[in-house]
N, C-alpha and C positions, 0 to 999 in steps of 0.2 A: 521470523524466517523469511528470507527473500528467495524467490524463484524468478529467474530471468530467462525468458524464452527468446531464442534468436533464430531468425530466418536468414542464413548467410546470403550475401549479395556482394558483387564486386564493386558497386557504387556506394551503397550504404546498407548496412545490415538492418533488417527489421528487428526491433527490440521491444519486448513487453516485460514490465516489471510487476511482479505480484508481491505484495507485502502481507504475510500471513494469509495467503490464498486469495487475497482481494487484488484485482487488477487496478493498479494505481498510476501507471505511466505507459505511454506508447511513444516510441521514437524511431527515427531512421538515422543511424549513426555510422560514420566511417570507423574503421578499425581502432585507430588510436584513441579517439574520443570514447568509444565503447570500453576499451580496456581501462582508460582513466576512470570512467564511471564505476566499473566493477571493482577497481582497486580501492575505492573509498568504502566499499561495503565490507562488513565483517565476514571473512571467508568461512568461518565456523558456522555461520548462519546463512549460507548462500549455496544455491545449486543453480547451475546454468544448464538449460535444456536446449539442445541444438537440433534443428532439422538436418539430418545427415544427407546432404545433397551428394556426397561422395559415394553413397550406396548405389547410385545409378550411373553406370558407365555406358550409357546409350542415350539416344534421343527418343523420347516417347513417340509412339505412332501418331498421336494427336498433333505433335509439333513437327513431324517429318514433312518434307516437301519434295516433290519431283524436281523442283528447280534446285540445282546443285549449289548455287550461290546462297539461296535462302537456307538450305539445309546446313551449309558450312557456317553460316552466321549463327544459327541456333546452336550448333555444336560448340562454337567458340564461346557463346554466352554461358552454356552449361559448364564448360571448362573453367571459365573465369569464376563462376560461383563456387565450384569445387576448390579452386585455389584459395579463394577468400575464406572458405571453411578451414582449410589446412592452416592458413596463417592465423586465424582466430584461435584454433586449438593450440598452436605453438605459444601464442600470447597467454592463454589461460594456463598452460602447463608452466610457463615461466613464472607466472604470478601465484602458482599453486592453488588455483581456483578449481573446485570440482565441477565436472560437467557430465552429462549423459547425452547420448546420441539417439535420435529416433528416426527410423526410416520415413521417407515421405509418405504421407497418409492420404488416402482417398477420403473425401468428406471433410477435409481441412476447411476452416472457416474463411480462408483468404478471399474467396469469391462471393461469399454469402454474408453480407454485413448484418442482415437481420438476425440470423442464427447467432453470430458472434455477439451482438448486442443483447440478445435475449439471455444467453448463457452467462455472459460476464457482467451484465449490467452497465457496460460502458456506453455512454451516450455523447461522447465528444468525437472529434475528428479521428479518422483512422484510414489506413490504406491497405492494400492487399498484403504488403510485406509485413507490416506490424500486426495485422490480424493473424497472419500465418504464425508469427512469433508468439502471439498470445495463445494460439492453439497448442504449440509445443510446450509452452510453460504450463498450460492446463494439464497436458498429459503427464508431466513430471509431478505435479501436485497430486493428481489422481493416483499415480504409482506409489506415492508415499503413504497415502491414507489407507 
């Protein structure tokens, strides 16, 4: 059973691949490369778990700025990530690949590499985007068990 966690991003999606609940791969992939990779997997043995960035239709207070230009830039970035998620979901629907959406979570491993490594056993390179993807893949695995 493959579980693929995805943190949507307009530049390159954070991607984490679990094979039978063991984290085996971390990537940052643009949409078409990601869809090509997923199309190679047996969709009867696959679940994609996506951070639902579309669930938030606002800029978090921690990212807000009194400077209108900075605030507009953050808002634009959020909108791009949301559009990236929409395009990803369209691609998955077209390929008939099952997926679940998870609201963004407090306590996500993205910023805490030590927790991520302790829980997953991963000791290779990682970044915030693919650690976040690993978190959402982990949630889907926990939800199945």
